[in-house]
C-alpha positions in Angstrom: 41.5 -8.2 -11.5 40.9 -7.0 -15.0 38.0 -8.8 -16.6 38.3 -10.4 -20.0 35.6 -8.3 -21.5 37.4 -5.0 -20.8 38.8 -3.1 -23.7 42.1 -1.3 -23.4 42.1 1.9 -21.3 41.7 5.1 -23.3 42.9 8.6 -22.5 40.5 11.0 -20.7 40.2 13.0 -23.9 39.1 10.0 -25.9 36.5 8.7 -23.5 32.8 8.8 -24.3 30.6 11.0 -22.3 27.0 10.2 -21.4 25.5 12.2 -24.3 27.8 10.6 -26.8 27.0 7.1 -25.5 23.2 7.8 -25.7 23.6 9.2 -29.2 25.4 6.1 -30.4 22.7 3.9 -28.8 19.9 5.9 -30.2 21.4 5.6 -33.7 20.5 2.0 -33.4 16.8 3.0 -33.4 14.7 2.0 -30.4 11.8 0.7 -32.5 13.9 -1.6 -34.6 13.4 -5.3 -33.8 15.2 -8.3 -35.4 13.8 -11.6 -34.0 16.8 -13.7 -33.5 19.5 -14.2 -30.9 22.6 -14.2 -33.1 23.8 -10.7 -32.3 23.3 -10.9 -28.5 24.8 -14.4 -28.4 27.9 -13.1 -30.3 28.1 -10.1 -27.9 27.8 -12.2 -24.8 30.4 -14.7 -26.0 32.9 -11.9 -26.8 32.2 -10.4 -23.3 32.8 -13.8 -21.6 29.1 -14.2 -20.7 28.8 -11.7 -17.9 25.1 -12.6 -17.5 26.0 -16.0 -16.2 28.0 -14.7 -13.2 24.9 -14.1 -11.1 21.5 -15.9 -10.6 18.4 -14.2 -12.0 14.7 -13.8 -11.9 13.3 -13.4 -15.4 9.9 -11.9 -15.9 7.6 -12.1 -18.9 3.9 -11.7 -19.7 1.6 -9.3 -21.5 0.8 -6.9 -18.7 2.3 -6.4 -15.2 5.8 -7.7 -15.9 7.4 -4.4 -15.0 5.6 -4.1 -11.7 6.4 -7.7 -10.8 10.0 -7.2 -11.6 10.2 -4.0 -9.6 8.6 -5.6 -6.5 10.8 -8.7 -6.8 13.9 -6.5 -6.9 12.7 -4.4 -3.9 12.1 -7.6 -1.9 15.4 -9.2 -2.8 17.3 -6.0 -1.9 15.5 -5.7 1.4 16.5 -9.2 2.2 20.2 -8.5 1.8 20.8 -9.3 -1.9 22.5 -6.7 -4.0 20.0 -6.8 -6.8 20.2 -5.3 -10.3 17.0 -4.5 -12.1 16.6 -4.2 -15.9 13.3 -2.9 -17.2 11.8 -1.1 -20.3 10.8 1.3 -21.6 12.0 4.4 -19.8 9.9 7.5 -19.3 12.5 10.3 -19.4 16.1 8.9 -19.3 17.5 5.6 -20.5 19.2 5.4 -17.0 15.9 4.4 -15.5 16.1 1.0 -17.2 19.2 -0.1 -15.1 19.2 0.2 -11.3 20.7 -1.5 -8.3 18.6 -1.6 -5.2 16.6 1.4 -6.3 19.5 3.6 -7.5 19.7 4.2 -11.3 22.9 3.9 -13.1 24.7 7.2 -13.1 25.6 9.1 -16.3 29.3 8.4 -15.7 28.8 4.7 -15.1 26.6 4.5 -18.2 29.2 6.2 -20.3 32.0 4.1 -19.0 30.2 0.8 -19.5 29.1 1.8 -23.0 32.6 2.8 -23.9 33.8 -0.7 -22.8 30.9 -2.3 -24.8 31.3 -0.2 -28.0 34.2 -2.1 -29.7 32.3 -5.3 -29.3 29.1 -3.8 -30.7 31.0 -2.6 -33.7 32.7 -6.0 -34.2 29.3 -7.7 -34.2 27.8 -5.0 -36.4 30.5 -5.9 -39.0 29.9 -9.7 -38.8 26.4 -9.7 -40.3 23.8 -7.9 -42.4 21.9 -6.6 -39.3 23.4 -4.1 -36.9 23.0 -4.8 -33.2 19.7 -3.3 -32.1 19.1 -0.6 -29.5 17.5 -3.2 -27.1 20.3 -5.7 -27.7 23.0 -3.1 -27.0 21.2 -2.0 -23.8 20.7 -5.6 -22.6 24.4 -6.3 -23.1 25.2 -3.2 -21.1 23.0 -4.4 -18.3 24.7 -7.8 -18.3 28.0 -6.1 -18.1 27.2 -3.5 -15.5 25.6 -6.0 -13.1 28.7 -8.3 -13.4 31.0 -5.4 -12.8 29.3 -4.1 -9.6 28.9 -7.2 -8.9 25.3 -8.0 -8.1 24.1 -11.0 -6.1 21.0 -11.2 -8.3 19.7 -9.9 -11.6 16.0 -9.2 -12.2 15.2 -8.9 -15.9 12.0 -7.8 -17.5 11.6 -9.3 -21.0 11.4 -6.6 -23.7 8.9 -8.5 -25.9 8.0 -12.2 -26.0 10.6 -14.4 -24.4 12.2 -17.1 -26.6 13.9 -14.6 -29.0 14.2 -11.7 -26.5 17.7 -10.4 -25.9 17.3 -11.0 -22.1 16.9 -14.7 -22.7 20.5 -15.5 -22.2 20.3 -15.2 -18.4 20.4 -18.2 -16.1 16.7 -17.7 -15.1 16.6 -19.8 -12.0 13.1 -18.3 -11.5 10.9 -17.6 -14.5 7.8 -15.5 -13.7 4.8 -15.3 -16.1 2.3 -12.5 -15.6 -1.1 -12.9 -17.5 -0.6 -13.7 -21.1 -3.0 -12.1 -23.7 -2.9 -10.9 -27.3 -0.7 -7.8 -27.8 2.2 -7.6 -30.2 1.1 -9.1 -33.5 4.7 -10.2 -34.1 4.2 -12.8 -31.3 1.3 -14.5 -32.9 -2.5 -14.3 -33.5 -3.6 -16.7 -30.8 -3.0 -16.9 -27.1 -1.3 -20.3 -27.5 1.1 -18.8 -30.0 1.9 -15.9 -27.7 2.3 -18.2 -24.8 4.7 -20.4 -26.8 7.0 -17.4 -27.3 6.8 -16.3 -23.7 7.4 -19.7 -22.1 10.7 -19.8 -23.8 12.2 -18.2 -20.7 11.5 -21.3 -18.6 14.8 -23.0 -18.3 15.6 -26.7 -17.8 15.3 -27.9 -14.2 14.4 -24.4 -12.9 11.2 -23.0 -11.3 8.3 -21.2 -13.1 6.0 -18.9 -11.1 2.8 -18.1 -12.9 -0.1 -15.7 -12.4 -3.5 -17.1 -13.2 -3.7 -17.7 -16.9 -6.3 -18.3 -19.7 -6.8 -22.1 -20.1 -5.1 -21.9 -23.5 -2.0 -20.2 -22.1 -1.9 -22.5 -19.1 -1.8 -25.6 -21.2 1.3 -24.2 -23.1 3.0 -23.3 -19.8 2.4 -26.7 -18.3 3.7 -28.4 -21.5 6.8 -26.3 -21.5 7.5 -27.1 -17.8 7.0 -30.8 -18.5 9.3 -30.7 -21.5 12.2 -29.0 -19.6 11.6 -30.5 -16.2 10.7 -27.2 -14.5 8.5 -27.0 -11.4 5.4 -24.9 -11.9 4.1 -22.7 -9.0 0.7 -21.4 -9.9 -1.5 -18.6 -8.5 -4.5 -19.8 -6.5 -3.0 -23.2 -6.1 0.5 -22.4 -4.6 0.1 -18.7 -3.7 -2.6 -16.1 -3.7 -4.1 -12.9 -2.3 -6.1 -13.9 0.7 -7.4 -10.4 1.6 -7.3 -7.1 -0.2 -8.7 -3.9 1.2 -8.7 -0.3 -0.1 -6.3 1.9 1.9 -5.3 5.6 1.7 -2.8 5.8 -1.2 -3.0 2.1 -2.1 -4.2 -1.2 -0.7 -3.8 -3.4 2.3 -3.1 -7.1 1.7 -2.7 -10.5 3.2 -0.7 -12.8 0.9 -0.3 -16.5 1.1 3.1 -17.2 -0.4 4.9 -20.4 -1.3 6.6 -20.6 2.1 4.6 -18.4 4.4 1.7 -16.0 4.9 2.3 -12.3 5.2 -0.2 -10.1 7.1 -0.8 -6.4 7.1 1.0 -5.5 3.9 0.6 -2.1 2.4 1.2 -1.7 -1.3 1.2 2.0 -2.5 -0.3 1.0 -5.9 -3.9 0.8 -7.1 -5.7 -2.1 -8.7 -6.2 -5.8 -8.1 -3.8 -6.6 -10.8 -1.0 -4.7 -9.0 -1.7 -6.7 -5.8 -1.6 -10.0 -7.6 1.6 -9.1 -9.3 3.1 -8.3 -5.9 2.0 -11.8 -4.7 3.8 -13.3 -7.7 6.9 -11.3 -6.8 6.8 -12.6 -3.3 6.4 -16.2 -4.6 9.4 -15.7 -6.9 11.7 -14.4 -4.2 10.6 -17.2 -1.8 11.3 -19.7 -4.6 14.8 -18.2 -5.1 15.7 -18.2 -1.4 13.8 -21.5 -0.8 12.5 -20.2 2.5 9.9 -17.9 4.0 10.6 -14.2 3.8 11.0 -12.1 6.9 7.5 -10.6 7.5 8.7 -7.2 8.8 11.2 -6.8 6.0 8.6 -7.8 3.4 6.1 -5.3 4.9 8.6 -2.5 4.6 9.8 -3.5 1.1 6.2 -3.4 -0.3 5.5 -0.1 1.4 8.6 1.3 -0.3 7.7 0.3 -3.9 7.3 3.2 -6.4 6.6 2.5 -10.1 6.1 5.7 -12.1 3.5 5.6 -14.9 1.4 2.8 -13.4 -1.8 4.4 -11.9 0.4 7.2 -10.8 -1.2 10.3 -9.2 0.8 13.4 -10.2 -1.6 16.3 -9.2 -4.7 17.1 -7.2 -7.6 19.5 -7.7 -8.2 18.2 -10.3 -6.6 14.8 -9.9 -4.2 13.9 -12.8 -3.6 10.1 -13.1 -1.0 8.6 -15.5 -1.1 5.0 -16.5 0.8 3.2 -19.3 -2.1 0.8 -20.3 -1.2 -0.1 -23.9 -3.4 -3.0 -24.8 -7.0 -4.2 -24.2 -6.1 -6.2 -21.0 -4.2 -3.2 -19.6 -7.2 -0.9 -20.4 -9.6 -3.3 -18.7 -7.3 -3.3 -15.6 -7.2 0.5 -15.6 -11.0 0.7 -15.9 -11.4 -1.7 -13.0 -9.0 0.3 -10.8 -10.7 3.6 -11.7 -14.1 2.2 -10.6 -12.7 0.8 -7.4 -10.4 3.5 -6.2 -11.5 6.9 -7.7 -14.4 9.2 -7.6 -15.0 12.1 -10.1 -17.6 14.4 -11.6 -16.3 14.2 -15.1 -13.5 12.1 -16.5 -11.2 13.7 -19.1 -9.2 11.1 -21.1 -5.9 12.2 -22.7 -4.9 9.3 -24.9 -2.3 8.3 -27.5 -1.8 4.7 -28.7 1.0 3.1 -30.6 0.3 2.4 -34.3 0.7 -1.4 -33.9 -1.8 -1.7 -31.0 -5.5 -2.7 -30.9 -7.0 0.8 -30.6 -10.6 -0.4 -30.6 -9.8 -2.9 -27.8 -8.2 -0.2 -25.7 -11.0 2.3 -26.3 -13.8 -0.2 -25.5 -13.3 -0.6 -21.7 -12.4 3.1 -21.1 -15.3 4.7 -23.1 -18.1 4.0 -20.6 -16.2 5.9 -17.9 -15.1 8.8 -20.1 -16.9 12.2 -20.5 -14.5 14.0 -22.8 -11.7 12.6 -25.0 -8.5 14.4 -26.0 -6.9 12.2 -28.7 -3.3 13.0 -29.4 -0.1 11.8 -30.9 2.8 11.2 -28.6 6.4 11.9 -29.5 7.4 8.3 -30.1 8.1 7.2 -33.6 5.7 4.3 -32.8 2.8 6.7 -32.2 -0.5 6.0 -34.1 -2.7 8.5 -35.8 -4.9 10.5 -33.3 -7.7 10.5 -35.9 -8.0 6.7 -35.5 -8.5 7.1 -31.8 -11.0 9.9 -32.4 -13.0 7.7 -34.8 -13.2 4.9 -32.3 -14.5 7.1 -29.5 -16.8 9.0 -32.0 -18.4 5.7 -33.0 -19.3 5.3 -29.3 -20.8 8.8 -29.2 -18.1 10.3 -27.0 -17.1 14.0 -27.6 -13.5 14.0 -29.0 -11.0 16.7 -29.6 -7.8 16.0 -31.6 -4.3 17.4 -30.7 -0.9 17.1 -32.2 0.9 16.5 -28.9 0.3 15.2 -25.4 1.3 18.6 -24.0 -1.4 20.5 -25.9 -4.0 17.8 -25.1 -3.2 18.0 -21.4 -3.3 21.7 -21.4 -6.8 21.6 -22.9 -7.9 19.0 -20.4 -6.6 21.0 -17.4 -8.3 24.2 -18.8 -11.6 22.4 -19.0 -11.5 20.3 -15.8 -13.1 21.4 -12.5 -11.5 20.6 -9.2 -13.7 17.5 -8.7 -12.9 16.1 -12.1 -10.4 13.4 -13.0 -7.8 13.6 -15.8 -6.5 10.3 -17.0 -3.5 10.1 -19.3 -3.0 6.7 -20.9 -2.5 4.5 -24.0 1.2 4.0 -23.8 4.2 4.5 -21.5 5.4 6.9 -24.3 2.2 8.9 -23.7 3.0 8.9 -19.9 6.5 10.1 -20.6 5.3 13.0 -22.7 2.9 13.9 -19.8 5.7 13.9 -17.3 7.7 16.2 -19.5 4.8 18.5 -20.0 4.0 18.7 -16.3 7.7 19.0 -15.3 7.0 16.4 -12.6 9.8 14.6 -10.8 9.3 10.9 -10.2 
């Protein structure tokens, strides 16, 4: 049956190809943000609300939301639900942001869906002063593609905030909140203000699953749940990590979930924060299914999780580690994971931070571990000045070199490092993306 959001078929000669679709999308500028829902609401209405044709798990927070969304999607797929996953940003190709049970959207599918979407984008563009943004267009494409497949579940990672995020049109049967901290200044200057934006994804009568929160954030979450009649399921009260041990290539876990306890789990990711995000993902899928998960299936699903750019080892002798820590809380988690899981003679830090981030707050937890700093500017239009990073490390008496690209900084680090040293590339997922391109590493 032809869906109501389909445009009329076009001839093969007139059809968009993948490069043309991406060029049109990129013309909407990835960094541009307009904080209201008017354009995505108009798009969804014109498309007959494809995002309402499947249930969804909606994930927000300051750090860890991508990992949590990825693990939740892996678990749901393993338990027999055809699951669409929408995350951001991407490292190399925009296709990475949209996947179904671990398989990214193909170039052909992307071009076909974008061609169907484009007339509606242009119509909404013409209706107001502000053009549909990059993120809004991509979110609408995710809504559409998931409905077309069709999926049995959509897992959506919030782009920024919650209330005004383009993903906030989903049904959101399960809202997941990873730890909330200060990050994007657009969201507020206090944790309570930031939490107020993020808790906007909690829908009336639904379920909220929350990681442990700062008291200020927790009060906001509890108030939102009370206001909309949502049930709150909280880490340490309703679910938790009962045991966590270091293991080769990751960590061994025992997790008490909402509906059951899961033994002998292996998560091929490093850091306590990753383990706790996996526990939140288990609680979310249990809440969706309203029953215990199959222990063997859960064990295999966690073992299969791969999430590039999050404490990702891409080389040995010397070890090169990529991590997208882009705010103080992320840098603290990275520092804690380095201390717990890695050994090195000297640590070489290749770092580039976005201009709107708290550079001093990111530098502070990493500086005590660092021997040599390679401050650089990544290729994103959001990249901050490498000299600002250099000044922060210089004030802490750390030797710093400045480079105009991640590739040149990484080359210098590799030339200087001995086999027993550790090279860490961090500060932004855009920094990680540049490193992947420089190394030519598949992921």
